[in-house]
KEROVEX-601059 format. One record per residue (C-alpha): x, y, z. Coordinates in steps of 0.02 Angstrom, whole numbers, plus 32768, in hexadecimal, padded with zeros to 4 digits. Layout:
XYZ;...
***
This chain:
9DA5A94B7DF7;9D4EA9D37D96;9CCBA9A47D37;9CD8A9A37C80;9C76AA237C0F;9BFEA9E27B9E;9C5BAA567B0C;9CF6AA017B30;9CB8A9467B47;9C60A9667AAD;9D0DA9977A55;9D51A9097AAC;9CD2A8857A51;9CF7A8DF7991;9D9AA8D379A0;9DABA81A79F8;9D29A7DE7979;9D76A83578FD;9E13A7F87910;9DC9A74C7917;9D92A7567884;9E45A77C7831;9E8BA6F3787B;9E1BA6717843;9DF9A6BB7784;9E9FA7017763;9F05A6A677BF;9EBEA60977CB;9EEEA6047877;9E5CA5F678F2;9E82A6537994;9DCCA64379CD;9D41A5AD79E5;9CB3A5C179A4;9C6DA5B27A31;9CCFA64A7A85;9CACA6B279ED;9BF8A6A079F1;9BE8A6C07AC2;9C51A7777A98;9BD1A79679FE;9B3BA7767A62;9B85A7EE7AF6;9BA6A8687A6C;9AF8A8527A2D;9AA4A8757AD0;9B08A91D7AF9;9AFCA9687A60;9A27A9377A79;9A36A9897B11;9A9CAA237AD0;9A6FAA387A07;9AEDAACC7A13;9B74AA457A28;9B4EA9F97979;9BD4AA1A78E7;9BD9AA2F7849;9C63A98A7861;9C0BA93078DF;9C14A87078C3;9B60A87478F3;9B21A8C67858;9B38A80D7801;9A9EA7EA7837;99EFA8247857;99DAA8AC77AD;9919A8C37794;98F6A87076D4;98E9A8DF7656;9870A8FC75E2;98D6A91F7555;99AFA9107510;9A02A9C67507;9A5EA9E8748A;9B15AA107496;9BA4AA657429;9C3EAA22742C;9CD8AAAC7476;9D2CAA5573E0;9CC9A9E37340;9CF3A9347375;9D4FA8EB72D8;9D3FA82C727E;9DDBA7D97254;9DFDA78D71B5;9E2CA6D771A0;9ECDA666716F;9E8FA59F7166;9F51A5657155;A00DA598716D;A013A5DC70B9;9F88A66570CB;9FDAA68D7172;A071A6AC7128;A016A71A7088;9FDEA7897125;A087A7997147;A0C4A7C670B0;A02EA84070A4;A070A896712F;A11CA8997107;A0F5A8EC706F;A0AFA98D70E3;A126A97D7168;A1BCA9177124;A203A8A57198;A1ECA90C7242;A14DA894725F;A1C7A7FD724B;A22AA86972CE;A1A4A888734E;A159A7D4735B;A0A0A7907362;A046A76773EA;9FD6A6BE73D2;9F43A6C07436;9EBDA6397440;9E07A67073D8;9D7DA6557447;9CD7A614740E;9C69A67F746A;9C00A71F7473;9C6CA7B1745D;9C60A84174E2;9C98A8DD7508;9CB3A91775C4;9CB3A9EB75D2;9D04AA18767F;9D14AAD376AE;9D92AB04773D;9DB1AA3B7757;9CF4AA197780;9C81A9B376FB;9BFBAA2B76BC;9BB0A9CD7617;9BD9A91F75C2;9B93A8ED7521;9B82A87F749A;9BD8A89773EC;9B42A8B873A2;9B7EA8ED72F2;9C3BA9237313;9BF2A9E1733D;9B57A9DD739F;9B1BA9457413;9AB5A91474A6;9ABFA94F7546;9AC3A8B275B9;9B36A8E97646;9AC5A8AC76C8;9AD7A807768A;9B9AA82E7679;9B8EA8417726;9B5AA797775B;9BEFA7607710;9C6AA74077A7;9CFCA7417741;9CD9A7F276FC;9D24A8737767;9CB7A8EA77AF;9D4DA96977E5;9E03A9457776;9E9FA94C77E8;9F20A9A377D3;9F45AA6277DC;9F6CAA797718;9EC2AA4076C7;9E86AAD47668;9DF2AB417685;9D99AB027610;9DB4AA68759C;9D58A9D07568;9D9EA90E7573;9D6BA8A074DC;9D52A7E174F0;9CEAA74974EB;9C54A7007562;9C63A64E7561;9C1EA5B275B4;9C8FA50B75D4;9C72A4737590;9C44A418762C;9BCEA4A47664;9B6DA49C75CE;9B49A3DB75D7;9B1EA3E9767B;9AA4A4677663;9A48A41275D3;9A46A361763B;99DBA3E776B4;996FA4107627;9960A36375F7;993BA33876A7;98B4A3B876A7;9872A3A575FD;98B2A43875A3;9902A43574F6;99C5A43374FB;9A20A4AE74BD;9A8CA49B7437;9B33A4DB744F;9B9EA53F74BF;9BB5A5D2745C;9AEFA5EF7435;9AC1A5CD74EE;9B4EA65D7542;9B0CA6D574B0;9A55A6B574DA;9A7CA6C3758A;9AD7A76C7581;9A2DA7B17523;99B6A77075C7;9948A80B75E0;994EA7BB76B1;99FCA7B776D3;99CEA7327770;99DCA6AF76D5;9A72A6FD7696;9AABA6DB773D;9A76A62D774C;9ADCA5F976A2;9B93A5D276C2;9BDBA64F7657;9C8EA681765F;9CFCA71675F6;9D98A72B75AD;9E06A7E57596;9E66A7F474F7;9E67A8AF74C4;9E3EA95F74E1;9DF4AA0674A2;9E13AAA474DD;9DEDAB44749A;9E75ABA47420;9F0EABFA7483;9EE9AB797523;9F90AB33754C;9F9AAA7E7587;A009AA3775F3;A042A9A57585;A0ADA9B374D7;A0A0A90B7497;A00DA888748D;A066A8257509;A064A898757C;9FAFA8C67552;9F97A81B7586;9FDEA81A7623;9FB5A8BE7659;9EE9A8757652;9F1FA7FB76C5;9F6DA873773E;9ED2A8CB772C;9E69A849775A;9E28A81176A7;9E1DA74C7687;9E9EA71C75F5;9E8AA686757A;9F13A602759E;9F8DA5BD752A;9FD4A67074E2;A075A66A748D;A0F2A6F47469;A136A6BF73BD;A1CFA71D736D;A1B0A6BE72CD;A11FA694726B;A174A5DC7269;A157A5E4732F;A0AAA6167302;A094A584728B;A0E5A5087325;A053A55C73A1;9FC5A5457328;9FECA4937303;A006A46D73D0;9F6AA4CB73EE;9F0EA4687358;9F3CA3CC7369;9F65A3C0743C;9F2CA44C7489;9E7BA4687469;9E3CA3A9747D;9E52A3CA753E;9E04A486753F;9D5AA486759F;9D2DA4FD7539;9D1AA5287477;9D9AA58873FF;9D8EA5867337;9E49A5BF732F;9ECFA637735C;9ED0A6EA734F;9F7BA71E730D;9FC6A7E37329;A04FA84F730A;A08FA87773C0;A0D6A91973AF;A03AA99673E6;A09BAA207379;A08AA9A972DC;9FD8A97C72EC;9FA3AA3772ED;A008AA4A724E;9FB9A9B271EF;9F17A9EB720F;9E76A99471D2;9E3FA95B7131;9D92A9AE70FB;9D68A9D971B6;9D50A92271C7;9DECA8BC71EA;9E94A8DE7239;9F27A8CA71CA;9F78A8A67262;9F1AA81172A0;9ED6A7717257;9E86A6D1728D;9EDAA63C7270;9E3CA5C37254;9E51A503727C;9DC7A48F7240;9D31A46E72A7;9D30A4117348;9C85A3EA7359;9BFCA3AD72D9;9B3EA37172BE;9B42A29E7285;9AC5A20A728F;9ACBA1A57336;9AC2A10772D7;9ACEA0887382;9B07A086742F;9B759FCF7451;9BB49F9F74F3;9C779F6C751B;9C909F0975C0;9D319F467626;9DAF9EFC7685;9D4E9F05772A;9CA79EDE76DD;9C609F9676A7;9BEE9FA77623;9C29A02675CF;9BB3A0897526;9BFEA0CD749E;9BAEA1007410;9BD5A0C57361;9BB0A17F72D7;9B98A1A6723D;9C3CA1CA7203;9C60A281721C;9CF9A2D871F2;9D2DA33D7281;9DE0A3B7728B;9E26A354720A;9DE9A29E7249;9D58A23E7218;9D02A1F972AA;9C9BA16D72B8;9C86A152737B;9C87A1B3741D;9C80A18974DB;9BECA18A7536;9C15A17475DF;9B90A122762F;9AD4A0F67625;9A9CA19A769A;9AF6A1E27618;9A8DA1B67585;99FBA1B375E6;9A02A27B7618;9A37A2B17564;99B3A2507520;9A19A1FB74B0;99BFA1837434;99F8A11D739A;99E3A18A72ED;99EBA238734D;9A4BA2B272E1;9AC3A2E77387;9B5EA3667392;9C07A32073B0;9C9DA37273F9;9D5EA33373D3;9DB6A31F7461;9E6BA32A7430;9ECAA26F742F;9E2DA20C748C;9D89A1D77446;9D1BA25F741D;9C7FA28F749B;9BC6A2B57471;9B8FA34F74A6;9AD1A330747E;9A56A31A7422;9A1AA37E73A7;9947A36E73CB;990EA3F67345;993FA36B72CA;98D7A2C172FB;9871A2917291;97BFA2D772EF;9756A24E7291;97C2A1AB72BE;9831A1DF7362;98DBA1797382;9892A12E741D;98F8A12674CD;998EA0C274D9;9986A032756E;9A24A00B75AE;9A479F3F75B4;9A0B9ED37639;9A8D9E43760C;9B3B9E5F75EB;9B709E4C752C;9BE89DDD7533;9BC59D4675A8;9AFC9D7775BD;9B139D737683;9A879DDB76BC;9AD39E8A76F4;9AEB9ED877B0;9AD89FA077BB;9B49A002782E;9ACCA0A8785C;9B71A0F878C1;9BCCA11A7818;9B41A10677A6;9BA4A07F7745;9B439FBE7702;9BC69F2F771B;9BC89E7776D1;9BEC9E097793;9C399D79772A;9CEF9D687742;9CF59CE376A9;9CB29D637643;9D029D5E7588;9D179E1E7570;9D4E9E2D763F;9DCB9DB67611;9E229E037570;9E1A9EA875CF;9E689E797669;9EEB9E147609;9F0D9EBE75A6;9F1D9F2E764D;9FA09EB076B1;9FF79EC9760C;A0039F9C760D;A07E9FFE762D;A051A04476E4;A02E9F867705;A0B89EFC76DC;A0E69F347641;A0DC9EA575E3;A1479EFC7541;A1089E967488;A0609E5D74DC;9FE19EBB7473;9F2A9EBF747B;9F2D9E5873CA;9FA49DDA741A;9F2B9DD174AC;9EA29DA97446;9F089D3073D6;9F399CD6747F;9E789CBE74C5;9E459C8E7426;9EBA9C10742F;9EAE9BDB74D3;9F589BFB74FA;9F079C63759E;9E6C9C7B75F6;9EB09D0E7683;9F529D4F76AD;9F8D9CB77716;9FAD9C6D766B;A0189CE87615;A0969C9776A5;A07F9BE17667;A1109B867658;A0B79B3375AF;A0B89BD6756E;A1659BC874E8;A1B29BFD7468;A17E9B587400;A0CC9B83743B;A0B99C3573FE;A11D9C1E7368;A09D9B8E7326;A0189C267336;A0009CAE729F;A0809D26727B;A0E39D01730B;A19B9CEA72D0;A2229C92735A;A26F9D50738E;A1D49D8B73B4;A1A69CF97418;A2479D167480;A2269DBF7495;A1779DAD74F8;A1BA9D307545;A2419D8075A0;A1D29E0975C1;A15E9DA2760B;A1CC9D567686;A2279DF4769E;A16E9E3376E0;A1699DB5776C;A2029E3C77C9;A1759EC477C7;A1459EFF7875;A0C89EE278C2;A06D9F8978A3;A07D9F6277F9;A0229EBD7812;9F999EFC7871;9F829F7677E6;9F8A9EF47765;9F059E8177C2;9E6D9F07778D;9E2D9F1D7848;9D959F97782A;9DC6A03D7872;9E85A00F7884;9ED9A07D780A;9F9DA09C7814;9FA3A10C78BE;9F35A0957918;9F91A00378F2;A03CA05C7934;9FE9A08579B0;9FA89FDC79E5;A06C9F8D79C4;A0C69FF27A34;A05C9FD87AA7;A0349F227AB1;A0ED9EED7A66;A0A99E4A7A1C;A0069E1279BE;9FF99D987A46;9FE29E3A7AC4;9F579E7A7A4B;9EFE9DF97A2E;9EE19DE77ADA;9EAD9E7A7AF9;9E0E9EC37B37;9DBF9F687B06;9DDD9FBC7BB5;9E949F8F7B8D;9E949FC57ADD;9E3DA06E7B16;9EC1A0967B96;9F44A0C67B10;9F35A17F7ADF;9EEAA1997A32;9E8AA0FE7A2A;9DBEA1097A1A;9D31A08D7A4B;9D03A06E79AB;9DD1A0387982;9DCA9FD57A1D;9D2E9F7079F9;9D599F3E794F;9E0D9EFA797E;9DBC9E8179FD;9D2A9E5A798E;9DB79E29791F;9E179DB37991;9D729D6879DD;9D409D327938;9D899C877915;9DB09CA5784E;9E289D4C7887;9E789CEA790B;9E929C517890;9EDB9CD27814;9F5C9D1D788C;9F9A9C7178CD;9F9B9C207802;A0129CCB77F7;A06C9CAC787F;A0999C01785A;A0C59C2677B5;A1599C9F7807;A10A9D4377F9;A1509DBF7885;A0CE9DE27906;A14A9E637983;A1649F117975;A20C9F567986;A24F9F9B7A27;A211A05B7A4E;A2AFA0CB7A2A;A336A0EE7A98;A33EA18F7AFD;A3EAA1BC7A7D;A387A1B979ED;A3C4A22A7951;A307A2797936;A2E0A27E79F7;A26EA31B7A17;A25DA361795D;A1BEA36978E9;A1B7A332780C;A139A3447784;A16BA2D476FA;A126A30F765B;A14EA2E0759C;A19EA2387567;A239A20775A5;A2B6A1A27530;A2B8A1017598;A23EA1207627;A197A113763B;A138A183769C;A109A1007721;A1C8A0C47708;A204A17E772F;A195A19D77C4;A1DAA0F17815;A274A124781E;A262A1B87850;A1F3A17B78EA;A26BA0F5790D;A2D7A1917933;A264A1C579A9;A226A264792F;A18EA27D7913;A128A28F7868;A072A300784F;A01AA31377BC;A017A3DC77BA;A0BDA46077BD;A0AFA4D4785B;A131A54978AE;A134A4BC7924;A177A44A7889;A23AA41578A1;A250A3DD77D9;A200A3C27744;A230A32E76E1;A21CA3637631;A21AA2E375A0;A1F5A30074E3;A135A35574C1;A130A3A8757C;A093A405756B;A04BA49975DD;A09DA445766D;A144A47B762E;A106A525760D;A0C1A54076CF;A16EA4F4770B;A1CCA57E7690;A165A61576C8;A168A5D3777E;A240A5C77771;A22DA51A77B6;A2D1A4BA7779;A2BDA43F76F8;A315A38676DA;A31AA321765C;A327A2577659;A3EDA2757667;A3D7A2E076FB;A360A2867759;A3F0A2017742;A46DA2597789;A400A2B17817;A3DAA2057849;A4A9A1E67828;A4C0A27178AC;A520A2C07819;A494A3577805;A45CA3E47870;
***
């Protein structure tokens, strides 16, 4: 076989690497492993080093290796980068629509709007000539920015050559450079370890990284890019006529575009989108946004509406959200004890309003994170609201510490705050534990978990009720819930306990005895044993007796079970308290077996499902059990391999992805019909 020429191999490598970047950053569908990408990249580097004439302006090797600059040159944008006006609520957004209507009548309403996330990053422009990146620049004053081409080339999701044959010969692509939250936190933790001051926030860190004179420093920063519009010289024809098609074309050309955008037929749909993003989506994002951008969809109307005073487009407006990052004082670091004995630190904050909610508590995850971020009681800290879950501390603001009397570093507890037992450290998990199974706080959390919907599903047994039972010495562990002496008479003697409520609760406790072994194993709170592991154990061994007698090697033979789970299960049943608890449960009539495996003729055999949203009568766990009992498989993510997506109220991005992929949708009734053999 004839050897491939260096020219041809270099071209092949460039094509492979460009395609891999497009698959990873635009399609979110990696086709090459990191190791394979690096191998091909190094091969191309070697070829270009041996044959310098083969290096092209769009070669992936141009992302690294540029010499430091002595200063940043100026760059004049093809078209000025203008700013947006702001609307802070629905009324102001309605006023904006009425201003447009006075100029173009109802044409804008008929054309509809495009709603996009407003990324809180550093604005840049990318100039492409004949599809090849030639200049990358900061926004600057909107007319003239700074040339940071070598720095922008280090961003793997900025394409060095655009894809497609309809790219104008000269265009600027505008967008935002941002730093993901997780990457920002990791960067700050590294700086703490190195004795360097932490960065204030992701936006300023991204902007500063872009303006480095040495591109190798920028390359070490975890920066990413989203594009949102184009600018071209007057008279240039574009291959799209709407903003929505513009965004689709950017993706086709290889430019990453921010998720959660929506084409809205009316302003009412825009309002719905804004509420959804502010209340639900924003907290789940790994990058900062400070609102949305609403644009008239028709590019013809955009041109007709023009710009106000040369600075603000009439056809677009920023729908601003309440800030989701704020500064406040860390008043205290307190610790609670989880059901497995884990000590979980949390922050007590000076109350601060973030995104319309007053925040007083924030998660701290573990003591290693407190040390890595150098968090100290009395610090001014930055707090990020993360949707409906407890907020997170991004980090301290060291420059606001009192230099004459700085806060002292935090020291983790050496004894359990609940029972004063000396704590133990699990180095592999970076976690600290109370080993006392009789610890009062452990018992409380263990019973709460046992009664939860995903475990034994005891309706009506709330956190407050469990606290009340423990305070009255009615229960000490989960087996006491099934004590025959727990009667209506004993419950109604308690404060705020009506007879009907007592009857309902006892019925729910009695019904929970019939739950399968998998639910019971999960409810026992064995370390590392989540719902999936509990199901694997129950289906493999069939009985509690079989699980209890299993060796670590027996358990490791189950596909999907790792060493940590195997050792934890063996340790639980080797411990006298664990064996006694299971014995008490069995004596009180709790089921200790798992139903037989599904029959070969089951209705859903070979089908894959995703469940999203809130179903009318079935919990997520119950829907999963129903599907799996009929031979179906439930996964967490939607893909082309998904057979059906079961959709309930308030379904989110999984529904959108299913619709985009053309996956069949079912409501709860449709699922039941499919199980009964009535659907197709």
